[in-house]
N, C-alpha and C positions, 0 to 999 in steps of 0.2 A: 504494501497500498503506501510506504514510504520513497518510493520509485518511482511512484507512477504522477507525482503531480510536481513539476518542475519550476510554474511559479503562481503564486498565488495572491490578488488584491485583496485586503483588510480595509474591513470599518473599522477606525481607527480613532480612538479620543484624546490618548494620553493619560489617560486612568490607568488605575490598576490592572484592572483585568483585560483591556485589550493590549495593555505594556508584556504583561506575562503572557499574552496568546502570541504574538507578533513572534519572540523568541523560541515560546513551543513550537507555532510553525516550522520555525528553521532546524530546529531539534527532530521534530517527529520526522517530516516529508524531508528534511535535507530541500529545502526548495528556495527558492529565493521568495521574499515579500515584500511587495509594494503597497505601502500606506497611505490610506486616501482617510482624509478629515474634512469635512464640509463644513463651512461657517456657516450658519444660518441663523446666528444672534446669540449664541450661548455664551456670549463675555470669556471665552477663553483665550490666553495669547497662544496665538496659533504658532508666531516665529518659535516659542518653548516647544509644543504639540511637534513643532518637524524636527525640531533640533533633539527631542527626546525621541523621535523614531529612528532618527539616523543613529545616535547612542545608543540604541540598542540592538540594532542591525539591520535597518530595512534598506533595501537596495535602492529603492526609490521614495518619495515622500510628494503625494498632492495635494494640497493646500487651496480648496476650493470655496470660494467665495458664491454661495449659491440664495445671500440673503433676498435678493430681488425676486427670481426663481420661486424659492420657498415663499413668498408671501402672494404673487402675482398669480402663481398657477396652481399651488396647493390650496393656502390659506383661502384666499378670495372665493374660489368655486365653491369651498365647502359653507363659504359664510352668507354665499347667493341660496342655498338652499338651508339657511339659518341653524346646521347640524350640530346637536348636540344627543351626546349619548346616555340614556338612562336618564336624561329630564336633568344633567348636571354639567355633567362632562364635558368640553368644549374640544375635546379630542387633539391638544396640543401635541403628544407624543405621536399619535396615531398618524398626524399626518405630515410629518416632517420623512418616516420611514422610507415609503413610495421614491419620496426626492433622492434620499440618500442611496438606496438599492439602486435607481434607474444612473446614476452619475459612476458607481461601481461598475456597473455592470459595461458601462460606457469605456472604462479606463480599462477594464480585463480586457477589452476589442482592444484598445489601442496598444497594449500592452503583451497582447499574444499570450494573456495568461489561462492557466486552465481551471481555476478553481478562483472563488471569491469564499471570505469567512467573515465572519463576525462575532460580537463578543455576548450576546446575547443568551440567558441560562434557559434550561428546557423548561423551565416553566412558567414562562411568561409569554404574552402575547406577542415582542418584540422579533424573538425566533419566527414567530407564522408571518409578518410582514413583512421582512427582510425578504425571507425563503419565497414566499409567493412571489415577490415583487421579482426575485431574481428569475424565478422559471418561467413569468410569464414574458418579460422581455428577452430571455434566452434556454429554451427548452433544453440546451442542450450542457445548460452550466453546472460546473460541479460545486457541490457546497459544503464546506469544512465548517461546523458549527461543535468548536471544542469544549463546551459546558457538557455536550453528549458524548464526547470521548475520552476525555482526561480523567485522570484520579486527584486531581487540585480539588478538593470537594470543600473547601472554606479560604477566608479569605487570609485566616491565619497562616493556610496552606499556600495560597499566593504570594504573602508577603516573602515567607523563607524562598518560594523560588526567585524572586526578584533579589532576593538577597546573595542568594547563590550565584546567579547571575551577573551579580552587578547592575539590575536593571535601573535606569534612573525611574522611583516613582515618584511624584509628585510630593512634595512635601506640604501637604494644607492639612487644617487642622482635622482630629477624625470627628469626625461626624455618626453618631448611632441612627443614622438613616442613609439612603439613598437618593441623590438628585440627579432628575435630566433635565436642561433648558434648553430652547431656541426663542426665537423673536416673538413667538405665539404666547410661549409661559414656562412658567417650571414647575415641575413636578416634584414630589418627596413621596419616598415608602419604604417599607421597611424598617427593621431595627424596633426602635419604641414607637412606631408608627403601627405596629401590627395588631396594638392592641385599641381594637375601637373605641374605647370607653374612654383612652387616655386620651385626654386633649393635644395638639401640635404643641410644642415650647414656642413660645413668643420671637425667641431670638433666632430660628429658623428661617423665618421668612426672608426673603432679598428681592422679591421685586415690588412691594407692597407696604407700606405706613399701614399702622394695624386702626381700625376705623377711629379708634378713641383718641389714637394721634394726629388724624388728621387735621387740616386746618377747620376753625369755628366757623369760616363762610363758605358758603357752597361757590362753586364756581362753572361757570357757565361758556358750553363750548356748541358750536353747530358744527355740521360733516356734512358735505354734499357730497351726493352721488350721481354716478352717470351708470346708467342700465345694473344698478345692482351693486356695482363696483365703489367705494368710497375713493373720492379723486381730491379733495381739500379739506382743510379744518379751519374754523373762523377767515375762511376767504382763502387761504394762501395753501397753492396748489403743492400736493407731495409724489415721489414716487410711492408703487408700494410700499416696501421697507421701511422707508423712511417716515410716512404717514401710520402705520403700524406701532413703530417704535414712540412717534411723537404722543399716540392715543395710551401707550404705555405710561409713559412718561405722566400725563395729565391723570391718567386713572391710578397709577402707583403712588403720587403723593396725596390721594383721595381714598385711598383704603379700600377702590374697589376692587372686586376680582377673584376671592377670595374661598375654596371651596374644599369641605372635607366629605368625600363619600366614601360608603363601600360597593367597587364597581362588577362587575362579573364578568370574568376574563375568559376570552373564545376557548383557552385550553379546560375551562370546567370548574374552577375554584373562583373563590370570593376573596378577591383584594382592597384594602385600603389605603388609597391614596389622597395625599393632599394637593391641591392645584392651585397655582395664580397665573391669573390670567385676565388681567386690567383691562389693557387694550381691546382684546377679543370680547369682555362683558361689555362694554360701551358700543362695540360696533354691533354687535347683534343687537342691540337694545335698540339701538338709532335705525338699522335697516327695518324690523320690523313695522315700525312704529311709521317709515317711510312707505312700506308697502301697503299700510291697513288703508292708506288712501289710494294707490297705485293701481293696486289687482283686484281683480272681480271678483265675487265674491267666493265661486264655485270652484274657479282655478286657485285661489289660495288655500282652501278649505282642499282640494286634492293633491295639491303639494305637500298641504302640511301631513295629511297622512301616509305619503312616501319617505317622509323624513325620518323616522325610526328606523326604516330598512336604509337609508342611505347613509346613513352614521352608523349603524350597527356594519355595514359593508366597511366603513374606513378603517373601524374601530377593530374587527376584523381580519384584515391585510388586503381588502381587494380590490383596490384603488385601481389595478390596471384589469380588473375582470369587465365583462362586456356588457353587467348586470348595473353598474357603477357608472360606465359610461353612457349608458342610454338613460338613467335619470340622470344622470348631468346634462343631456340634451334637452330634457325637458324642461329642468330646471332653468337654465340659462335661457330657455322661449321665454318661461313666464316674467323675466325680469326685462326684455326689453322698453317696458314704461316706468321701468323705477329707479326714476332720476329724481330729482329735487333733495332738499334741505330740511335738516332734522335739527332742531335745537334741545341740548339736554343739560342738567344741575347734576353736578356729582360730588355729592355731599358725604362725607364721613361711613365709606362702604356703601352708598347708595347710588343709584345711576337714573335720572325721572326724568322723563322725559316731557319739555315744556312747550313744545310746537312742530307742527312739520306743515310743508308747504312744496307742493310741484305745477309745474306747467301739464302735468299728464295724471292732473287729481281727477278721482273719480267722485270724491266729495262735492255735494253739490248743497250748498246752505236754503237754497228756494224749495228745495225736496224735505231737507231734515227739520227744517225751522219749525218751532212749538207756534211762531206767529200765524196771522192771515197768510195766506199764498193761494193760486189758481193754479199749480201744477198738478196736486196728488187730492184724489176725492176721498175722506176718510170712511165716505160709507161703501167703497168699495171693497173695506176690510172686512166688512160680514160676510160676503158671499165666501171669499178667499179663508177666512178663520171656518167658515161651517164645510168648505168643502174638505179640509184637512182635517175636521172631526168627524168627515162622515164615517169613516171607518171606526172611530173608537166608539161611535152611537152605535153601530151594528152590534160591537164585542159587547158593549155591556146590555144591550135588548138580545142577545142569544143566550147569556149569561144568564137571563130570567131575571 
């Protein structure tokens, strides 16, 4: 087995796991390892990541700035659908994995590598997300998942391996939980968070201040949309990544976007996760407010009925599946008239809609008013109600 692999492209973060994996692949398979790190806004020192990969023995290192395609091609499409998993999770980790996998497969082709590898464990969702994406994009690619092969089954064992091989493991402050971040969110799980009764420690959060420590005055912000995508904040245009970064800044300082939930993993177990998604929380609220005046009722209800399935597909790793692409096409069609501006108040963890306007608005004051009007006959409502009540009356009459 060790002779059958010549070159592997590893999704490398520079943390303990992938640092050990890089050396382990070299030893176990006798192969060259190309390390690939995607900069998607996780706020790591990418020059240090590259230096550590080379010191550990990587034959080559790719550090790709993918923040703009991440937000434009993955985050925004999901937010056009108002995607949310199990009513709370805005898919921050899930939505990043197909992008990383896609670039990894592209690099494998450029480098003529015959395998790809990742640092996901055999108990989580990420192994599924990475590998479904790999195989959807290259049906013949070989996948090496060290956590399903090696005998290093603890952090202590990984640290011992790193020390033995002089692997430069980052010397960050030890944390009794794991973190994963990008431009959309930061997630925390494991360790002390595994007890769903225990509150997360206050010092854990990195994206947001606590609502109690947020400013005592509300902050008003206006977000402009074109065809379902945000394009400007307070009249200032931004690129997709820059816009999300600015919403993160605004939401973070106002304590917006913290979520603590127990979710159902695709592999079958429940998992407790704590998330910070400040910009995404604001964006979703604003988008839904604009849709409320620009989408036809039946279109809105039909689209909303498909959101749980759409979100589940992303969560489970089926971004490149035909059913997700089919739903995306339909969702994007609903967004043709979702253009306009939404005004929101940000205050101590709350995101409140203050107003919405659009040239494509279907809201008509002359129809909705409680004052005198000449466009709606209230007498028409009687026949409407009696027709809708007919089956209910018949049911009661048959019951005696």
